[in-house]
N, C-alpha and C positions, 0 to 999 in steps of 0.2 A: 768911610770904608766898611764894606760888608764884613759881618762876623765870619771868620773862617771855620767856625764850629757850629754844629746844629744838634739839638735834641729832638728825637722823633720816636714815634711808635709806628710800626709797620706790620702788615699781615704777610706771612710767608706765602709763597706760591709753589705748587708742585708736589703736593702730597704730604707735607710735613706740617700741616696746620694743626695736627693733633699729635702730641707726644705723651708718652707715659710719664708718670711721676718719677720713676727711676731714670728715664732718659733726661728729663729737665734737671734733676739733681746732678747727674753726670756733667751736663753742660754748664751748670752754675758752679761746680766745685773746682777750686784751685789746688786741692790736696792731691795726694797720691791716688792715681786712677782717675782724677778729674779731667774734664775736657775743656775747661774754661780757657786756659792759655792758648790752646790750639784754636779754639773757636774765635777768640778775640783776634788773634793774629790774622787768620784767614779772612774774617769779615772786614777788618780794617784794610787789608789789601784790595778787596773787591770794591770797597767804598772809595779807595784812592786810585781809581782807574786812571790810566794814562799819566801816571806819576813821571816826573822828569829826573828822578834819582834812582840809582840802582844800589843804594846804601841802605840796607834794611834798618840799621841803627838810626839813621836820620828820620826815617818814617816813624819808627816806634817811639822815638824821643819827641817828635813833633806832636804826635797824638798820645802822649803818655797818659793823659786823663780820659782816654777813650774807654767807654764801658758798654757792655752788653747785658741785657737782662730779659726776663720773660714775664708776661702777664697772662694768666689763665682766665679765659672768658667763656661765656656759654657758646659763642660762635667758634671757639677754638683758641689757638695760642697766638699771642702778639709778641713781637720782638721789640724791645726798648733799646734805644741807642742814646748815649750821652756823649757830648763832645765829638760827634762824628764829622768827617770832612764835608764841608758845605757843598763842594762841587758835585756831590752825589744827588743833589736836589735841584729842582726847578720850581721857583715860586712856592717853596715850602713843601713840595711833594717829591718824593723820591722817584728818580727816573725808573721806569718800569723795568728796563733790562737789568739795571742794578739790583732791583728787588728780586728778580728771578735768579740772579747769580748768588745773592745772599742765601736764598732758599736752597740752592745747590750745595752751598757750604754746610748748611745744617744737615741736609740729607746725607752727604758723604761722610761727615765726621760721625754721625750717629751710626750709620750702616757699617762702616769699616770697623769701628770699635766693637759693636755688639754682635754683628753677624760674621765678621771675618776673623777678628783677633780673639775675642772672648768666647765665641761659641764653640771653639775646638772642632768645627766641622771641617776645617782645612788644615792639612799638614804642611805648613810653610817651610818645613825643612826639606821637602821633596820638590822636584821640578814640576811634576804634574800638579801638586797641590798649589803651588804658586800660580800656575797658569789658570787653574780652576778659580782661584780667588780673584785674579784679574778679570776673568770673564764675568763673575757675579757682580763685581763693582761696576763695570761698564754697563752691564745689562740693567742693574738697579738705576743707573743714571740715564737710561733710555737712549743709549748711544746705538744700540743694536736694533734697527728698525726694519720692519717688514711692510711691503715686499722690498727686499734688499737689491741694490744694484752695485756693480763694481765701478764706483765713481768717486771714492773718497781719497783725496790727495793730501798727504801730510806735508807740510811746509816747515822746514827747520831754518834757523838763522838767528843772527844776533839781535838783541834788544837795543844795542847801542851802535847803530849803523849810520852812515852818512845820508843826507837827504837824497842824493842821487841813487844810492842803493835802495832806499825806502821806496822811492817812486818807481824804480825798476821792479821791485817785488809786487808793487800794486798793479803794474802793467801785466805781469805774469798772471796774477790773480784774475785780472779782467779777462784775459785770453782763456783761462780755465773756466771762468763763469759762462763765457759765450759758448763753450762746448758742453755745458750742463754738468760740469764737475763741481763737487763740493770740496770744502777746504777744512783741514784740521791742522792746528798749530799748537805751540806751547802756551798760547792765549795771552801773552804779554804784548808789549809795544814792539816797534821796529819791524823786523822781518816776520814777526808773528802777527802783527796787525795789518801790514800792507797787502798781503795776498788776500785776506778776508775783505778788506775795503774794496779792492779791485773786483773781487768776485761778486760783490753786491751789485755793482754796476752792470757787469756782464749778465747776471741773472735777471736784473730788471729789464734789460734790453730784450732778453729772450722770454720775458713774461713768466719767469720761474719764481713762483711765490713762496716756495718752501725750501729755499736754499739753506744748506746746513753749514754752520761756522762753529766747528767743534774746538774747544779749548781743553787741553789735558795739562794739569800742573801737579805740584806736590808742596807740602807745607814748608819744606826747607828753602824754596826759592820764591814762594808766592809773594812775600813782602818786597823782594828786590825786583820782581817782574809781575806787577799787578795786572790782573786780567783786563784786557781792552774791552770797551763797551760793545763791540760788534759781536762778540761771542754770544751765540744763542743756545749753546749746549755745553755746559762746563762740568768737568769731573775732576775731583781732587783725589789723586791716588796717594797711598800712604807713604811712598818713598820713591826716590829717583828710579830705581831699577823697575819697579812695577809700572811707573809712568812710561819708561822707555818700551817696556813690553806691550803696554796698551797701544802705543803708537803703531808698532809693527804688527799687532794682531788685528786691529780694526782698520788700518790704512791699507790701500791697495797699491800705492806707489809713493815715492818721496822725492820732493824737490828741496835742495839745500841752497839757501842763499848765504851771502857773506856773514861771518860772525866772528867769534873768537874761540876761547878754549871750550865753552859749552857746546859750540857747534862742532868743534873737532871731536869732543866726547861722543856726540851723537853719531857722527860718521863712523868712528871707530867701533862703536857698539854695533851698528848695522852691518858693517863689513865683517866684523868678527862673527856675528850670527850667520851671515850668508856664506862664510868660508867653511862652516861646519860641513863635513862631507854629506850629511843627510839632506842638506839644502842645496847641493850642487846644481840640481836640474830645475829648481824652483824659480819661475820668473818673478822678479821683484824690481820694478823699474826704480832706478836711482839716478837723478839728474842734478848736477851741481851747476849753478848759474848765477850770473850777476852782471852788471854793466861793465864797460871796458875797464873802468878804475878798479874792479874787483879781481881782474886777471891775476895779479901777483899773489893774492890770497890763495886762490884755488891752485895756482901753479906750485906754491909752497906745500899745500896739502897733498897734491898729487905726487910730488917728489918724495915726501915723507912716507906716504902710503907704499909707493913703489919700493923704497929703500928698506922698509921694515916688514911689510906684509907680502910684497912680491907682485909680480905681473898678474897673477890670478885674481888678486884683490882689485887691481885697476880695471880689470875687464868687467867688473860688476857695476861700473857707473860710466856715465858720459858727462863731459864738461861742455856746456854751451855758454859762450860769452856774448852778451849784448844782442840777444835775439829772442824776445819774449814769445813771439808767435811760434817759432820753432820748438821751444820748450813745451808749449801746450800741445802742439801737434804730436811731438814725440811721446809725451806722456799719454795722450789720448789713444794713440796707436798701440803703445805698449800695454795699456790696460786690456786691450783685446786678447793679448797672450795670457794675461792673468785670468780672464774670464774663461778662456778655453782650458786652461789648466785646472781651474776649480771644477768646471764641468766634467772633465775627463776623470778626475779623482773623486767626484762626488762631494767636494768640499763646500762648506758654508761660504756665502758671499760676505757675510757680515763679521766673520771672525776666523782668522787664519790658524786653524787648529794643527795643520800639518807642519808648520814651521818649527824646526827644532831649535830650542834655546837652552843651552847648557846652564848648569847650576852656577857657573862662574859669572854668567851675565844676569842671574837672578838674585843672588845673595846680596843684600844690602851692604854697601861699602861705607863705613864711618871713617871719615878723614881725620885720623889722629896722627901725631908725629910718628909713633911706632908703626902704624899701618902704612903710612907713605914710605917710610924708610925701608920697610921689609918687603915691598913689592919686588917681584922677580921680573927684571926687564932684560932678558938675554936672548940671544939667537937660538938657544937650545930648545926653547919652547915650541910646541906645534903652533902654527899660524894663528888659529882662532884663540888660543890661550894667551899668546903674546898680545893679540888685539884686546883681550879682556883686561889684562894688566895695564896696557897703555890707556885704555878707557878709564881705569881707576885713577891714573895719574892726573888726567884732565878733570875727572870728577872732583878730586881733592883740591885742585887749583880753583875750580868754580866755587867750591864750598868756602875756601879761604877768601875768595873775592866778594862773595855775596851773602854768606850766612853770618849773622852777627855773633853767634856763639863760637864759630870756628875762628873768625877774625879776632875775637877777644882772646882766645887761646894762643893764637899766633903772636899777639902783642905781648903776652906774658912769657911765652917760651921760645920765641923766635920763629923764623920761617921753617917750612917743611924741608927736609933733606931728601933729595931724589937720588937714588943710586942704581946702577946697572952697568951693562957692557959699555966700554968706552965709545964704541961706534954709535950705538943707539943713543946714548946720553948726548953725544955730539949733535946728532940729528935732532933730538928733542930740544936741545938748547938753541939751535938755529931757528927751529919752528917757533918756539915761544918768544924768542928775541924779535922775530919778524912780526908777531902779533903785537908785541909792545911798540915797536917802531911804527906800525900802522895804526896805533891807538885803538886797538880792539880788545883791550882788557877791561876797561871800566870807564864810566862816563862822569863819575862824580869824584870829588876830593882831589882835583888837580892831577899832577903827574902820578903815573902808576908806580907803586911801590910793591915789588914782587913778594908774594907770600911763600916762595920757595927758593931753594938754592940747589943747583945740580952739582953733585960731587963726582 
């Protein structure tokens, strides 16, 4: 039986072959201000591509002896790996795509700490400051390419979907690829991998040799949703809120496949942003789709949105069931409206500066028992503010499901308590119960044990 662990030395790719002494010390340090724990976590996730577990504790425990180091040589900097996952290598050589993603980890961790957080150039307490920081991170990751086209479709959906739903997402990606559209996802497995895989075939048939398969993730979920190997442009944002903002700033339209609470969080985030009065006239295509078996999932989401955010929110999206070609045609046609709007207002094609995103959607939400218990979930709030707090509810549940530190806290202190108006809590209980019944909460550790209680 082959050894599941490998020791290796690899050259980075992508501009970080040379680091300063200070940067290397940061990356090697586990002390206060040191980046080693973050570096190790993200690199292990990249090396563990296509993992079949969404339990970060299982991954980190399996590779508890994994280590990262650095060798300074005349030619530049080498990364040393000890007890790394063997599936990242073929005949003793690391898969090139994996090596590129490892380099992206190095790039983003160093840049975010030194140029965004510690430089004091960005006022992260203001909305404009956060957006400016997001812009600089994605620009440094070379996501903003020129000449730019309005053709980047963001695909959201669950990492733990059925084979039928995965195959459908792949078929939609294929139809997008045939129309010359590029794909951006959360970079993990399931509905994040399927559209990329399908698009590669569509691009190949159209002889498109420079297809873009963009993955946007963040450290809190990367261990539970390891980047899939099709991603050829990876960026690690510092937190979930900046990750979500990056999606809607660089993407031109969004397709949502079946998922669970994480997908519901993304839907509520986008609807909350689009419901802001300043965004009322901005075209932003949003299509929810899946095979016939996914119809109950989207019907429940649609009912919940209508009952909490109202008909105006429902008018911001279309639901298409079991028709991949129609989805691609609709998206391609709607992108024409986006292009016309950007031309009319002199907007950049590569970054949506005009989109208004309130501070409520930008401020990082840390899922603690007190924070979850104190969320205001009542009908008295303006629609976009209610959407922001509902998004935080789902964000907290995602954290409890997939983040090992949050899961450990819940094991010690019990489940999160969710409170709010009786009507909305009843709707929320019904939606979450449906997710559990459809097995959309978690793929590992058997039956799902809720990390929350509704009061």
